C-alpha positions in Angstrom: 22.1 87.6 49.9 21.4 84.8 52.3 23.1 81.5 51.7 20.4 78.8 51.3 20.8 75.0 52.0 18.3 73.1 49.9 16.9 69.9 51.5 14.7 67.3 50.0 13.7 63.7 50.5 14.5 60.5 48.6 11.3 60.5 46.6 12.7 63.3 44.5 14.6 62.5 41.3 18.1 64.0 41.5 20.2 63.9 38.3 24.0 64.1 38.5 24.0 67.9 38.6 21.7 68.1 41.6 23.2 65.0 43.3 26.6 66.6 43.2 25.5 70.2 44.0 27.2 71.4 47.2 24.0 73.1 48.5 21.6 70.2 48.0 21.0 67.6 50.7 18.8 64.6 50.5 17.2 62.8 53.5 16.4 59.1 52.8 13.1 57.5 53.6 12.9 53.9 54.9 11.7 50.8 53.2 10.8 47.7 55.3 10.8 44.3 53.6 10.2 41.2 55.8 11.2 43.2 58.9 14.5 44.3 57.4 15.0 48.1 57.1 16.7 49.7 54.0 17.5 53.4 53.5 16.1 54.4 50.2 18.8 55.1 47.6 21.6 54.1 50.0 20.9 50.5 50.9 18.5 49.6 48.1 18.0 50.7 44.5 14.7 50.6 42.7 15.9 47.6 40.6 16.9 45.7 43.8 13.5 46.6 45.4 11.5 45.1 42.5 13.5 41.9 42.6 13.0 41.5 46.4 9.3 42.3 46.2 8.8 39.0 44.2 9.8 37.0 47.3 8.6 39.0 50.3 6.4 37.1 52.7 4.9 40.1 54.5 3.4 43.3 53.2 6.2 45.9 52.4 6.1 49.2 54.2 7.7 52.6 53.9 8.2 55.3 56.6 9.3 58.9 56.7 12.7 60.1 58.0 12.6 60.4 61.8 12.6 63.9 63.4 16.1 63.2 64.7 17.5 62.8 61.2 16.3 66.2 60.1 17.5 67.8 63.4 21.0 66.4 62.9 21.1 67.7 59.3 19.8 71.1 60.2 22.2 71.5 63.1 25.1 70.6 60.8 23.9 73.2 58.2 24.0 75.9 60.9 27.7 76.3 60.4 27.7 77.2 56.7 24.2 78.5 55.8 21.9 81.3 56.7 18.6 79.4 56.1 17.3 76.0 55.1 14.7 75.6 52.5 13.2 72.0 52.5 11.1 70.9 49.5 9.4 67.7 50.5 6.9 65.0 49.4 3.2 65.8 49.9 2.1 65.8 53.5 -0.9 63.8 52.5 1.3 61.0 51.2 3.9 60.9 53.9 4.8 62.2 57.4 8.0 63.7 56.1 6.8 67.3 56.2 5.7 66.8 59.8 9.1 65.4 60.8 10.8 68.5 59.3 8.4 70.9 61.0 9.1 69.3 64.4 12.9 69.4 63.8 12.9 73.1 62.8 11.6 73.9 66.3 14.8 72.5 67.9 17.5 74.2 65.8 18.9 77.7 65.6 18.9 78.1 61.9 15.7 79.3 60.2 14.0 76.5 58.2 11.3 76.8 55.6 9.4 73.5 55.2 7.7 73.5 51.9 4.9 70.9 51.3 5.2 70.2 47.5 1.9 68.4 47.4 3.6 66.1 44.9 6.5 63.7 44.4 9.2 62.5 41.9 10.2 64.8 39.1 7.4 67.3 39.7 9.1 67.7 43.1 12.4 68.0 41.3 11.0 70.8 39.2 10.0 72.8 42.3 13.5 72.3 43.8 15.1 73.5 40.6 12.8 76.5 40.3 13.5 77.6 43.9 17.3 77.4 43.3 17.0 79.4 40.1 14.9 82.1 41.8 17.5 82.3 44.5 20.3 82.8 42.0 18.2 85.6 40.4 18.1 87.4 43.8 14.6 86.5 44.9 14.0 86.6 48.7 13.0 83.5 50.5 9.4 84.8 50.8 9.3 85.5 47.1 10.6 82.0 46.3 8.0 80.4 48.6 5.1 82.4 47.0 6.2 81.5 43.4 6.6 77.9 44.2 3.1 77.8 45.7 1.7 79.2 42.4 3.5 76.5 40.4 2.5 73.8 42.9 -1.2 74.6 42.7 -1.1 74.3 38.9 0.4 70.8 38.8 -1.5 67.9 37.1 -0.3 64.3 37.6 -2.0 61.2 36.1 -0.6 57.7 36.6 -1.5 54.1 35.6 -0.7 52.0 38.6 1.5 49.1 37.7 0.3 46.7 40.4 -3.1 46.7 42.0 -1.9 44.0 44.3 1.0 46.1 45.6 -1.3 49.1 46.1 -3.6 46.8 48.1 -0.9 45.1 50.2 1.3 48.1 51.0 -0.9 50.2 53.2 -4.6 49.8 52.6 -4.8 52.3 49.7 -7.1 49.9 47.9 -9.8 47.7 49.6 -9.8 43.9 49.0 -13.0 44.2 47.0 -11.6 46.9 44.8 -8.5 44.8 44.2 -10.6 41.7 43.4 -12.9 43.5 41.0 -10.0 45.4 39.3 -8.1 42.2 38.8 -11.0 40.1 37.5 -12.3 42.8 35.1 -8.9 44.0 34.0 -9.8 47.5 35.3 -7.0 50.1 34.9 -7.5 52.9 37.4 -6.0 56.3 36.4 -4.7 57.8 39.6 -4.4 61.6 39.9 -2.9 63.7 42.6 -5.2 66.5 43.7 -4.4 68.9 46.5 -1.6 66.5 47.5 -3.7 63.4 47.8 -4.3 60.3 45.6 -7.6 60.3 43.8 -9.1 57.8 41.3 -9.6 60.0 38.3 -11.1 57.4 36.0 -11.4 53.6 35.5 -10.9 52.1 32.1 -10.6 48.6 30.6 -7.2 48.5 29.0 -3.7 50.1 29.1 -4.3 51.6 25.7 -7.5 53.3 26.8 -5.9 54.6 29.9 -3.0 56.0 27.9 -5.3 57.7 25.5 -7.2 59.3 28.4 -4.0 60.6 30.0 -2.9 62.0 26.7 -6.3 63.7 26.4 -5.8 65.3 29.8 -2.6 66.8 28.6 -4.2 68.0 25.4 -6.9 69.9 27.3 -4.3 71.6 29.5 -2.0 72.4 26.7 -4.8 74.0 24.7 -5.7 76.1 27.8 -2.3 76.9 29.3 0.4 76.2 26.7 2.2 73.6 28.7 6.0 73.8 28.2 7.4 70.8 29.9 6.1 67.3 30.8 7.6 64.7 33.0 7.1 61.0 32.1 7.2 58.9 35.3 7.9 55.2 35.2 8.6 52.3 37.6 11.2 49.9 36.2 10.6 49.7 32.4 12.2 52.6 30.7 11.4 51.1 27.3 7.7 51.8 27.9 8.5 55.4 29.0 10.5 55.8 25.8 7.6 54.5 23.8 5.3 57.0 25.5 7.8 59.8 24.9 7.9 59.0 21.2 4.2 59.2 20.9 3.9 62.3 22.9 6.6 64.2 21.0 4.9 63.3 17.8 1.6 64.7 19.1 3.0 67.7 21.0 6.1 68.8 19.1 6.3 72.1 21.0 6.5 70.5 24.5 9.7 69.4 26.1 9.5 65.8 27.5 11.7 64.5 30.3 11.7 60.9 31.5 12.5 59.7 35.1 12.0 56.7 37.4 9.6 57.0 40.3 12.1 55.5 42.7 12.0 52.7 45.3 9.7 54.3 47.9 6.9 55.0 45.4 7.6 51.7 43.7 6.7 49.8 46.9 3.2 51.1 46.6 2.8 51.4 42.8 4.7 48.6 41.2 7.3 48.2 38.5 4.9 48.7 35.6 3.6 52.0 36.8 3.7 54.8 34.2 2.2 58.3 33.9 2.9 61.9 33.2 3.0 65.1 35.3 3.3 68.8 34.4 2.8 72.3 35.7 0.4 74.7 34.0 2.1 77.8 35.5 5.7 78.8 35.8 5.0 81.6 38.3 
């Protein structure tokens, strides 16, 4: 059986088990605040980011890992592994996939660059599933095919915590949209569809947005029998805990996991961001 090195980026949520796993390697993305660069997860935590965002004078930015960083890692992995399987943030949200694809042309070890079309814990779930399939003896091609099935079944719905940050950090919201949203207290529900951000719906309050998101889960659960749901939050875990309590009371047969969205996503979405994500298929 081929020995696989599992590579991912810093938008993924790694618990202690994955962080300390000898075959898991994480490539950091970059956050730029007032012309100072920070490596996500190494130089800057999410908590530190949100504190610094209160005082930045210029629009914050994020950038994908350079091709050279992937090349250096892949060349290092040539010594101990037969193949690299990279599970990365959606190519429509970052150039990270493109960096990996370029790097794999320059190394001697085979590399599978897998576009997750997603981020945060939904990305974690794909990484975990791939590793589990490998342990069960699945081939690399079989792993890739099964992860594609799961990926295409994902649903993610998020209440953006800061329209201002979404507007400032890269043009994802026009000035007029920001102005109207702020004036009218509009709460856009953002979905991720085919790897890209989409405004699913606009409602007038946090409560209505939460109810809508719960309704989306109810529809999918009735149709597919959802087994596991990921609660995604910015900085305020107490809000995620409140959501989890309500969701567990409504859907007692679903397992709920809670995790932060991390610093890179937090730059664009804001500390009050919260939402849920799940897969309708388990391959």
